[in-house]
Every structure is written in structure tokens, then in C-alpha cells.
N, C-alpha and C positions, 0 to 999 in steps of 0.2 A: 221261626224265632231267631232273631239276630243275636250273635254272640258278643258278649262284652267282656273284654280282658281287663285284668287288673292293670292300671297304668304303670305299676312298678316293673311289669314284664317289658314294656317298651323302653323304660329307662334303662333296664339292664341290657337289653339287646342293643340299644343305641350306644352305650358305653363299650360294649363288646366289638361292634363294628368300628368304632373309633380306634380302638386298639388294633384291629385287624388291618384297616387300610394304612395306618401308621407303620406297623410292623412289616407290611408288604413292601412299602416304600423303602424302608431301611434295608430289608433283605435284598431287594433288587440292586440297591446302590452298592452294597458291600460284596455282592456276588458279581458285580460288574456285568449285569445282564443288559441286553439291548432293550432299554426301557421304552423305546419308541414302538416296539412291536405291538400290533393291534390287540393280541391276546392279553398282554400284560395291562395295556390301558383299559381294556374291557373289565378285567378282574378288579382293578383298582377302583374304577367308576362304579362297579357292582357293589363293592364294600361301601364306597362313599354314599351311593343312593340308598343302601339299606340303613345306613347311619342317619340320613336325612329323614327317611320315612319313619323310623323308630321314634326319633325325637319329635317329629311332627305329631304323630299319634299320641305321644305322651303329654305334650303341652296342650293338644286339642282336648284331651280328656280332663286335665287338671285345671286348665284355665277356664274359670266360670264364664257363662254368658253374661253380657253386660245389661244391667237394668238401668232405669232412668237415674236412680239415686247413686249409682256406682260408677258412672262414666268417668269422672275425674279421678277417682280413687284408683281405677284400673289404669288410667294414663300414668299416674304416679308410680304404680307398680312396674310398668314397663320402663319408665324412666330410671328407676333404681336398678333394675335388671340390666339395662343398657350401660349404666355407669360401670357396674361390675364386669361387663363383657369388654368394654372399651379400655378400661384401665390397664389390664395386662398387655393389650396390644400396644398402647402407648408406651408402656414401660419397656417392652421388647424393642420398639423402635429407638427409644432413647438409649438403650443399651448398646445397640449397634451404631448409632450415629456418633456417640461419644466414645466408642471402642473401649467400653468397660470390660475388663477381663478378656484382653485381645486373644490370648492363647485359647480360651475357652470358646469364644465366639467364632473363631476361625476353624474349629473342629467340625468336620463333616457330620459326625453323629449328632453333635449339639445343634447344628444348623438344620438338620433334617427333622429332629424332634421339635424344634421351634416352629418350623413351617407347618407341620401337621397339627401342632397345638393351636396356632393361630387360625388355621383353616377351620378347625372344629369349633372354636370360640366364635369366629365370624359367622359361620353357618348357624349356630345356635341363636346369635343375635337376630339374623335375618328370619329365621323360622318363628321365633317368639313375636317379632314385629308383625309378620304376615298374619299369624293366628289372631293377634289382637286386632288388626285391621279387618280380619274376617268377622270377628264378633261385632265390630262397629257396622260393617256393611249389612250384616244380617239383623241388626237391631231394628225391631219392629218392621221388617221388610215384607214385601209382598211375596207370594209363591213364585212369581215370575223371576224376581231378583234372586231368590234362593236357587232356582234352576240355572240362572245364568252363572252364578258363582260356582255351582256344582260342575258345570261344563268347563269353566276356566280352571277349576282345581285339577280335574282329570286331564285337561289339556296340558297343564304344566308337567304332569307325570309322563305324558306321551312325549313331550319335548326332551325330558331327561332320557327316555328310552332312545330317542333318536340320537342324542349325544353319545350314548354307549355304542349304538350301532351306527357308526359315523357315515356308512355308505348311503344312508337315506337322506343325508343333508342336502345334496344338490337337487333333489327331486322337486318338481312342481307342486306335488301334493304337500310336501313338507312346508314349502313356502306359503301355500294357501292356508294350512292349519295355523301357521304362525301369525299370519295376517288376521285371521279370525280371532285368535287369542288377544291380539292388540286391541281389536275393536271391543271385545267383551270386557277387557280390562279398562278401557276408556269409559264404558258404561258403569262399571262398578265403582270407580274412583269418585264419581259424582253422587253416589248414594250415601249421603252424610246427614241422615235424619237426626242423628244424636246431637248435632250442634244446636238444634232448636231447644234442647233441654238443659243447656249449660247456662250457669249464672255468669254475670259480668266478670267477677274475679276469676272464675274458673276458665273462662275463655282466654284471658290474658295468660294465665299460667299454662294453659294447653298450647298456645301459640309458641311460648318459649320452650316447652318440652319438645314440640314438633320440630322446632329449629335445631335443637340439640340432636334429635334423632336423624335429621337430614345430614348434618355434618358427620355423624357417626357412620352413615351409609357411605358418604364420600371417603372417609378415612379407611374404611374397610376395602373399598374398591382400589384405593391407592396402594394398599398393601398388596393386593393381587397384581397391580401394575408393576411395582418396584421390587417385589419379593426376590426376583432373580438376581438382584444386585447384592443381596445379603444372604439368602438362603439357597438351598439346593432343591428346587421344586421338581416334583415328578413330571409334571406337564404344566403347560400355561392354563391354570384353572379359570382365568378370566375369559377364556374362549368358550366356556360352557354357556350355551344359549339359555339353559334353565336358570343359571345364576344371573345372567343378564336380565331375563324376564322377572325374576324375583326382586332383584334390586331396583329395576326400573319401576315396578308396580309399587313397592314400598315408597320410593322417592316421590313418585307422581301423587300417590294418595296423600302423603304428608303435605305436599305443596299445595294441592287443591284445598285440604282442610284448613290450612293457614289462611288462604285467601277468603274462603267462605266465612271463617271465624272473624276476620277483620271486617268484612262487610256486614256481619251480623252484630257487631259491637254496639251500634246506635240503638238497636231495639232491645238490648239486654235489660236495661232498667225496667222496661214494661213487663218483662218476663219475671224479673226479680220480684216485682210487686205482686204478681200473680201467684208466684211460689210462696210468698209470705202469707197471702190470704189462705192458700191451701194448708200451709202449716198450721195456722190458727184453727182452721176447721178440723184438721186431724186431731189436734189436741183436745178440742171440745168433744169430738167423737170418742176419744180414748177415755175421757173423764166420765162418760156415761156408763162405762163398764165397771162393775164393782171391783174395788181394790182388795177388799177383805172377804173371804169366803169361809164358810164353816169348816173347822178342822178338829173334830172331836171323835171320840170312839164311836159315838152314836151316828154322827153325820159328818161326812167328809166330801168336799167338792174341790176338785182339781181342774184347772183350766190352762189353756194355751192359746194365745192370740198371735197369729203371724200376719201382720198387715202387708198388703200390696202397696206399691208406690202410689198407685192412683187411689184417690179417696174412695173408699168402699162403704158398704152398709151392713157389715156383720155386727151382731148384737147378742149378748147373752145376759141373764140376770138371775139373781137369787133373792127371794122375798119371803121373809118369815111372816106368815099370816096370823098365827097365835102359838101358844105353847106346843100344840099338837100337829100343826100343819105348816107346810112350807111350799112355795112355788118355785119352779125352776123353768126357765124358758131359753130358747135359742132361736135366732131369726136371721134372715138375710134379705136386705132390701134390694130390689131389682135396680140395675143400673150402677153407675159410678158417679163420682164427683160430689159437689156441694149439695145438689138437690137430694141425692140419696142419703147423705149424712143428716140433712134437715129432717127428712121423713123419719129416719131412724130415731132421732131425738123426740119427734112427736109420738112415735110408738112407745118409747120408754115412759114418757110423761103420762100417756093414756093408760098404760099398763099399771103403773104405780098408783095412779088415781083410782082405778077400778079395784085394785087389790085391797085398798083401804076401805072400800065400801061393801065388798062381798067376797066370799070364798067359793062362789059358784063358778066353776070353769066355763060353763056354757054362757053365762052372762058376760064374763070377762071377754071371751073370744068374739061374741056377737058385737059387743061395744067396740072392741079393737077393729073389727072389720068395717063397722060403720065409719069410725073416725078416719081410718086409712082411705077408705073409698071417698070420703068427703074431701080429704086434704091431698091425697096422693095423685090426683088427676088419673085419667084413664090409662096412661102408659106406665104408672107406678103400682107396684104390688109388693107384698111381703110374704115370703115363705116362713112359717114359724111352727115350732113344736113347743107346747106347753104341758106341764104336768103338775099335779098337786098330790103330795103324799100326806097321809094321815097316820101318825104313830099309833094313836089309840085304836083305830079300826084296821090297821095294817093293810091299807089299800092304797093303790095308786091310780089316780084318774088322769087321763091324757087325751090330748087332741093333736093330731098331726095335720097341719094346713099346708100341704104341698111341699113339705120340707124333706130333705134326705132322711131316710128312715133310721132313727136312733136304734140302738141294740141294747137289750136288757138281759141280764143273767139272774135268774131267781129260781128257787125250788129245783136246782140242778138242771136247768134247761135254758137255752138261748133263744130269744125271739126278736123279731123286728117289729117296731111299733109303727104301723103304717095306716091306722084308721083315723078318720077325722072328716076332712073336707078338702077343698081346693085352696089355693093361696088366698091371703087376705087382701081385700081392697079391689079385687077384680069385679065382684058382684055386690049389689046392695045387700042382698041376703045370701048367706052361704048355702050352696046346694048340698043335699044329702049330708047335712051336718050331723055328727055323732060324737058323744063323749064316751069313751071306753074306760072300763075299770078292770084293774088286775088286783087279785087278792095275793098278798105276800106274806108268808108265814113268819119268816125271820129276817132275812137280809136280801139285798139286791145291789147290783151294779149297773148303772145306766150310762151308756156312752152316747153322747150327741156330737154332731159335727156339721159343718156347712159344706156346700158343694164345691168350694175351693179345694177340699181334700181329694175328693173322688174325680175331679176334673183336671187334676195336675197331670201333665204328660212327661214321658221320659224322652231321651234323645231320639227314639225310634217312633214317636208319635202315639204310643200306647197310653191309655188312661189308667190312673191308679185304681179306680173302680170300686163298686160297693162289695164285690166278692172278696177282694183282697182285705178290706176292712173287717168283714164278717169273719173271715178265716183267722185274721190276727187277733180279733177279740176272742174268738172261741179257744184259741191256743193259749191266751194269756188272761183268761177270765178270772183266774184265781190270784192274779197279781195286779190288782187295781191301782195300787200306789205307783207302779212302774209303767202302766200301760200307755199313758200319754207320751212318756219319754220313748217307749218302744215304737209308737206310731211315728213320731218325728224322725227317729233314726231310720226306720224302714222307708219312710217317704223320701228322705234325703238320699238314701242308697238307690231308691227306684228312679228318681228324677234325674240323677247325675248332674250334668251341667245345665240342664234345662231350668228355666226361670218358673217361678210361681205366677200365674196369670190372675190370681184373685186372692182376696183375703181368705185365711184359713183359721177357723176357730174349732178348738177341741174342748169338750166339756165332759168330765166324768163325775157322776154322783154316786157315792157309796153310802148305803144305809145299813146299819147293824141294829136290828130290832129284836135281837135274841134275848 
């Protein structure tokens, strides 16, 4: 089981090590120590490396993974953060160039503090940029590309270790490792799949932001070059090969992205049209889902729909059959895109048509299967759960057609509703088809969900899973009003920075027939 620390721990340790390497520099300076001694250099770089590691882990945990619809918004976030980082560096340069407060700026203590402040801010800028580029590189990437980046990442750590233990620098092994890292970095900078999902206006804005980030990298490097003229540096930080590797990677990735964006500009209008079509289809799909659900003491239905960027096929519905009966269903159409959305609309139309003609769950399901099989083609099918509750008879009829098992709490017990048949549309006639009935004395709580919930993964590749859902439902069965909120909170905590790969639909039906 992998350990997951609170990001604030890394934030705290990062600030602590920032203070430590600054205080160490000041102490050595005022104690007139031989700052060039290897032991002092090693201690300083140890503090500096711990600072880099802490903030790298912090931003790696809090910076969300990039989804298709959030690419540009994340670019803008980095842009704003970069402005905040570059502004104090520019201010400090202006302060020294124009000799504002000459007595203060010539103070050794002030100069030393300024040096460490700018070093820290500059490294934060480089770290956040690198993590953002990491998110872009791993955007819909292959396992091979993920492994290449992992090797590159650990290789950078090794480079920093060699920087600390300076005697390894001249070795052939070191030079070989460095050459391998440059090759891997060259492969990574050309992995820019995200550009294909940018709109025309977004590409232009991204190009401008990238140019700003490139000049920011140049400014930071210039600080490391000329800081000896203004400040009292502990050592020439620009000689750190780790820093050269980091800045070189950031600079190259930005440069390549600008070129690819420019070459892709002529095709952007075609993609814009495609995106508009998808947007219209998404709106049509969302309109199929009921906006108003029952909310009375006798019957309360609560739902939550979390759409994936790709056009999916989740669907749920509530249909009042008569004064005593109502139908609730939840479904998931196989596949993605417009074909899945169209099939879902056909499912809704067929269901509502059948519900007006009969309250027999068997007839409704059989007709739905026939229609889906007829229209959905062989590769399309629908997982679906349907139930009809009768207030007068206090009975619940249900059919589960290959859908993730809903959970019901009634008569002081919790059960999974798994009986029925296979998915709809795969066969002309449903095999082993069965309608099940549950007698409910007073009240019940029924929780339904789509497979997007249980198939969500965390940063370690673990699935949310049905056991977690069942456990959460069992623990919170007496709090139906807050249950869906609790599920969403638990899901967000579980997945961390990982993205949702499918639509997620949650549906809670509560009946009080006491």
C-alpha cells in the first residue's frame, strides 16, 4: 500500500529548507568561514536539494492532471503564477540598477538575503513550469511515454546527487548518463498531443504565453549569470548541471510547442467546427436527463451527473406511471461520442413510449432490448437497471441488465440488486430473463450508479471499486440526504490528481411509506 502524505507537509518542509539554506549562507558569511570547502558546499546543496524536492512533491500533488477541456485554463494558471514569480525578480533588478536606497543595497546582509530570496523564487518558477509540462507530456500518453518520463525524472535526481558529490563529475559513467537524459528529454519534448485539442483562439493565446515563459526562463538565467555583480552568492549556482538540465528542458519544450502550434493553426477551424458539433450533441444529451425530480416526504430522488469531456452515454430517468406507481432507471450506453449519445436518446424515447402503454416491467424491458438490438448495431449495447415501486402493495420490482449492482437498504438490511439478465441489445431475446420482487414494509433507500464511479483510478492505479461503495453506503445508510455528497467527497479524496475517464452518474431514491 503506497503512502500518501498531505501536500501541506511538503509545503511546510519546503519553506523550512528554504530558511535553512538561506540561514546557512548567512552564517558562513558572517563567520568568515572558508565557504569553498567541499563539506560546506555539500551541506548547502543538501538543503537546496531538499527544498527543491519538497516543493516539487507539493506542486505535483496539488496541480491537477490536465483534461481536454482544461488545457488552456491550466496554461493561464501557469501564466499568472509566472507573473507573480518574475515581478519581484524584476523589481530587485531595478532596485540595484537604479541604486535605490544605496546604503541598504550595499549591505552584505541585505545582499545575501536578496540572493537567497531570488534563488528560491526562481527555482519555484522552474519547478511549477516543469510539473505543468509533465502534465502535458503525460496527457493521454502511452505507457512507454510514461516510463520514459519516469526514467528522465529519476535521472534528474541522480544528476543533482552528482552535483553534490562533485568527484563523480569527470567520470565516463556520468557523461553517459547525461547523454542518455538529453536523448530522453528530446523524445519527451515532441510528445505534444494536447495541441490537437486546442481551439484556434486558444492556440494563439498559448503561443503568446509560451513566449512570455521563454523570456522568463532567460531572465532567470541572466540573474544567475550576473548576480555576482550585485549580490554575495555562496557559489556559482548556474554551474549546477541539474539547473542547466531543468532550464534547458523547459526552454526546449516551450520552443517546440510554439512551432507545432503555429503549424497547426491552419487546421484549427476544422477542429473548432467539430467541437461545436460535440457541444450541441452534449447539450441535447443533457436535456434528456430530467431537470425536476420528486422531493417530498413520501418520495425523494437525488442525483448527480459528472460528465466526462468525451461525449458519453450515461442516462437516468424518473417516470410517474400512476398515483401509486413510479419507475426509476439508470443506464450506460457502450462507447463514446455522437453514436452513443444518439442511441441513448433512442433508449429514452422507447422507454417513455412503453411506460405510457404498460406498467409491466417485463414487457418494457423486452421491448427496450428489441429496439436497442434493432438500432444499436452489433457493437452497441446498453447496461440498465430498472425498477417499479407500488405504494399500495409496498413492493419493488426490478431488473438488472448487466449494470453495476445498485444497493438497497430496507427492513434493517443492505442488499445488492443483481438479478435480471445480460446487457440490452446484444441478443434478440434476453437469456435467463427474470423480474425480481422485494416486499418493503415501510421505507427504503436505493442507490444506483454507473461504472464510471467504480472504475475511477487513483494516482497509484487502484480502482474505486464496488467494495468501497458498499462500505460507504452501509456506514451512511441512515443519512440518505447527504449520501451522494459523501460519495463525491470520498471519490475526490480517493482519485487525488487523477482524472475521471468516464461519465459518472449517482442516483439515490428514498421512499417513506410508513
